[in-house]
N, C-alpha and C positions, 0 to 999 in steps of 0.2 A: 479328428477334423471337424467335425459335429459339434464338439465343445468349444472350438476356435470359434465358428462361426455363430455359435450362442451367444458368446462373448462379446462379438462384433455387434450384433443386433441389438443385444440388451443396452449396449454403449450407445449405438447410434440412437435407438428409439427412445430412449430415456432423456436424450438433449433434444433431440428434435422435436419433441412435444411439450419440451418446457417453454414457459411464458418469458423466460430472459431471451431465447433464440428467436422466438417469434416476434417479441416486441422489438429487438435488436437487429433483424433482419429488417421487418416493416421500415422501421424508422431510417434505416440506410438507404433501403430502395427509394423510400420518399425523397432523401436527400439528392441522388443521383439523377432522379427523373426531375426534380427542381433545378437540379445543375443544368440538364441537357435543356430545359424550358426558361432558363435565367433570361434570357432577352423579352419572351413575352412576359415574363412575370414582372418585370421592370417596368415594360411597356404600359401594363395593368393598372399599377399603383402609381406612375408618375404621370400618365395622361398627356395631353397635349399641352406641353410648358411653353408659355409666351416669352419672347426674348425680354431680357432685363431690360427697364427703360432709365438712361442715364443721361442727367443733364450736361450741357457743356457751354461752359463762358471762355470765349476765346480770348484773352486778353492781347495776344499778337494779333489778332485780325487775319493770320493766314494760315492756320492750321486746321480750324473748324471743318472748311469744306471737305478736305482730308478723310475727316471722318464720316461724312454723309455719303461720301462716294463708296463705289464698289472696290473690291481689293483688299485695304487694309482691314476692315472690321468684318467682313464677308466668313461667313460660320461661326463667328465669336459669341453667338447667340445675345447680343448686347445691340441695343437700337439707342443712336446716339442723337439727341434732340438741342439744337442751340438755343440757348435761355437768352432772352435781350433784357433781363431784369439785373436785379444788383444780386451779390454772392449771397447775401443774408436770406433775400427772399428764395433763392434756391434752395439754402440749407434748410428753410423753414418747411418746402415743399416736400424736401426728402424726409425730414422729421415726422411729418404728417402721413409719412410713407405714400406719396402721392407717384414718387419715382424712386427707384431703387439706389441712385447714388448720384452726386454732383461731381465733374472732374472739369477741374481749372486750369486752362492750358497757357503757358507762356514761353518766352524765348530766351534762352539764356544769352551769355556774352559771346557765344560762336554763333547765336541766332538760329541756333538747334532748340526742339521741344523740351520742355519740363513740364511736370503735371503735380496737381495735389488732387488727392481722390477724397471724398466725404463721403459717408455712408453711414448708418445707425448702427449696423454691427461689423466693424471692421475685423473681426474676430472669424468670420465666414470670408474666407479668402478665395472663394471662386472668381467672383468678378474681378477682384483685385488682382490676380493673376492674369487673367484675360486683359485686361487695361494696360498694364505694365508691358505683355508682348504687343499689344496694338500700338503703343507709344514707341516700343523699341523699333518696330516695323517702320513708324512715321519719321523716325530719328533717321534711319538708312535711307528712305528715298529722300527726305531733304536734303540729308547731307551730301548724296551723290550730286543732286542736281547743282547743289552748291559747288562743288567740286567740278561741275560740267562734263559729270558721266552719265552718257544718256541708259535709259533702261535697259535697250538691247546689248550694251558694252556689260552691263552688270549681270544680266542673265548669263551671259557667257561664262564671267569669271565665275559664278557660283553653279554652273553646270557639273555634275558628277566628273572624275577624271575617269578615263577609259583604261581599264587596267584588265590584258588579256591573261589567262594562267593555264597552262599545260602539264599536267602530271606525268614525269617521266617512268615511276613506279606503277607498271600495269597492274599489278598484284595489289596496291593500295586501295584503299577504300574513298571515292571522292567524297567532298565535303557535303553533297546532296544525300549520298547513301547514309554518310554518318549522321546527317540530323534526322534522316527517316529511322534509323535504328535507335537514336536517343531516346525519343519518346517512348516507345516498347522497352528499352532497358530501364527507363526512369521508373515506369508503371509494373514491371516487374520487379525491381528493387523494393517499391515501397509495399507491392501487395506482399513479398515474400516475407519483409520486414513485418509487416501488422500479424501476418498470418502465423507466424513462427512465434510471436509476443503471445499471442490470443488464445492460440490452441495449443501451444506448449503449457501454457499456465493452465488450461483447463483439462490437460491429461494430469499434471500433478495435483491441482486442488482434486478432482476425481478420484485418484487413488488414496490422497488424505481422506477424503470424506467417507470411503469404504473403510478405510482403516479405523477411523474415529467411531465407527458404527459397529465395528467388531465383525463385521459382513466379511471383510478380506479372508478371515481364517477360514470360513466355509468355502470361499471360491478356490482359496488355493490347494486345499485338500480334494478338490474335484479336478482340478486343470492344473498343467504343470506352468509354473512361474513365467516362462517364456512365451507360452502359448497366450496365458492371461496378458502378459505385456503388452505383446503385439495385436492381441485382440483388441485392447484399449486403444493402440496407437492406429489402428486400420479403421475402428469404429470411429473415433474423433476426426479422422482423415476424409471418412464419408460424409461427416456430418459438415465441415468444412468445403468440400465438394459441391454438397447440397446448397450451402450458402453462396458460393461462387457462382454457381449455373444460375440462380434465382438474380443475383446482383448484377452479374456480367450480363447475362439475358436482358434483363428489365432495362439495365444501361444502354446496351447495345440498339434495341428497339426504340428505346426513347430517341436517342441520338439521329437513328434513319429517319425517324419523324421529323427530325428538325434539323436537317445537314444544314440550312442555312442558319442555323443560330451560331451564338458566341460557341456552345461547345462543339458543334459541328465542324465551326471552323478550327477551331483548337485542335481536336484530335487531326483534322487533315493536315494543318502546319505542322503539328509534331509527326505526320507520317505513320502513326500506328496501323493504318490501314493498306498500309501500299509495302510493308516488307517482305521478303524474300520468307516463303513457307517454312524453309528450315529452320530459320530462328526462333519460331514458334515451337518447332520440335524440341530445339535446345532449351527453350523456356520451362518446358513440362518437364523435361529430362531434370534440369537443374532445382527448378520446384521440388520434385518428389524428392532429390536426394536430399537437398538442405531440410524439408519437412521431416524424414524420417530420423534424419542424423538429430536434429535439435529435440523430436519427438522422444526418442529412446534415451536421449539424456533427459529431459524433463519426466519421463516415468523413473526413471532410476533415482532421481533426486525426490520425488514426490514419496516415494516408499519410504523413504527415511523418518519423515514427520509424521506424527500421529495426530496432529492440530492443523487445521485449516489454515489459521493464524500465521504458523510457521514455515507454510510455503514460500511465500514471497521473498522471505529473509534466506530461503537455501537456493532457490533457484536465481538469487541476483548475479551470480558470476555468469550464468547461461544469459541472461539478460544484457549483462555488460557485453558478450562477445558477440552479440545482435546487433547491440548499439554501435560497436566498433566497427564491425564490418560493413553496415550501413553508411557510417560517417566515410571510411575509407571509398565506398563505392560511389557517393555523391562526389567526393573529391576528383574520382577517377575519371566521370563524366566529363571534366576537362582535360585531363592528362592521362589518356588510356596507356599510353606507350610508357609511361614513367617507370623506374625500377622500381620502385613501392608498389605499385598496381601488379608487375609481373610477379613479383616474389609472393606477395600474399594471396595471389590466385590458386596458388599448390599448397597454401595453408586448409587443411580441411572445413575449419569453422567459418572460414571466409570464402571459400572456392564457389558456394552456390551464387553468390552475388558477384564476387569481382570476376572469377572466371566468365560467367555469362555477359557482364560488362565488357568483356575484352571482345568475346565472339561479335556481340551486336556492334562495337565501334571499332574493329579491326579484322584483318584477316589473317589469322594465326594458323599456323600449320595443322592438321587432324590431330597429329600424334600428342599434340600438348592438351588438345582438348580430350582424347582418350586416356592420357595420363591422368588429368584431373578426376576424370570420372573415375578410373581406376582407383585412386586414391581414396576418393569419397566412398565406393564400395567397400574397400577394405577397414577403413576407418567405421564406419558402420556396422560394417560384423562383428570388429573388433569389440565396439562399444555393445552392442547386443548381447555378446556373450559375458561382459563385464556386467553390464545392467542386467542380466538374467539371474547374476550370482547375486548382486547386492539388492537385487529386488526380491528374491527367495527370502532371503532374510531380514531385509529391511521392513517387507510387511507384517513381520512378527514382532518389530520391536515397538515398544510403548514406552511412554514417558515421556519427558523432556527431550527435545533433540532440537534439531536445527544447525549442527555442524557439520563440516566435512569429515571430521574426526570419524563419524559414525559408520563411515564406508566399511573401516577394518572390521568394526563390529558387525556388521551387515552380513559380511563376507564368511566371518568365523561361524555365524549362525548358520548359515545357509550349508557348510560343510558338516553340519551335525544333521542335517534332515536326511 
């Protein structure tokens, strides 16, 4: 057992001290902290922005006063100013950048407002969109007045309809509970997806690196293949745990310090902080099961290659499985009760993401959860037994490789040991 922990320690320390790990963790942590303080950063760079100054020439003689009053243009960030000169003089003032734009308003055949907008750079559509919305509101106000509809009647028509809902199935989750779980499910899916891709490839690359340097032959002779393989898997798992603690811890404290920021409001709306503690336990369980399944597969595939350049090619099928699982899970966020989601939640390669999705979004019987966990454990055990044999022979294979046909060759070599 001492040999196992020696392998774990060597794998962990060699990676955690590497410049790539330190730089990647530091950059990611800086991005997380920056996101948590995004509102302050935007305010710091934007400063106190003044309202855009737009000249108005009212050819109808009746609409200009609407724009000067409160209500229609309130909160748009645009200050309208009536211009008494000619249209050419107003355009010259805009061209000289004394004003941001010129709005010419006229009445159409139905006595409703229409306008022409002039600015130096029409490609900057921010003001154009705001002005179009303001004219639309002005058209509604004028149109309703022409039709003899008062504002009180208009407000009553546009008031939201009252709809009372009552859930008859007491065991089903409410919309509020599903929304609370959706945030955690999404985060879990994304973290598992990125972790398996990143650390799975790291395990395969680590094995290929040791093979290319011929260190593997000495390591295999001093420790059983399965011990060596799982030592690497656990070592990389501890590395991932260290990075997650740093990133999640830094992110948590940054968000706690900025609860009123956009990031804090985002997590509050997503309900990540208000879920049942049991769902966090399931998140950890399925995360570990998913990691060990794909990590075992990555170590097995990594043992078949002798060059680091061949790693990506050989683990491509594993990567595709992860991508497919992620795509199905993202689809399932909108339809967690579909047959596709139910069936794929029992397929071991998809279970970590999709069964957790169902747990988070639905109230499913415990036996279904237990069955999926049991299937995962059995699958991991079978893969571990197969991987140990392939690993034992694969680490002694040199030369050009990168084909799944090398499985048979690796198993045959393991029988000769």
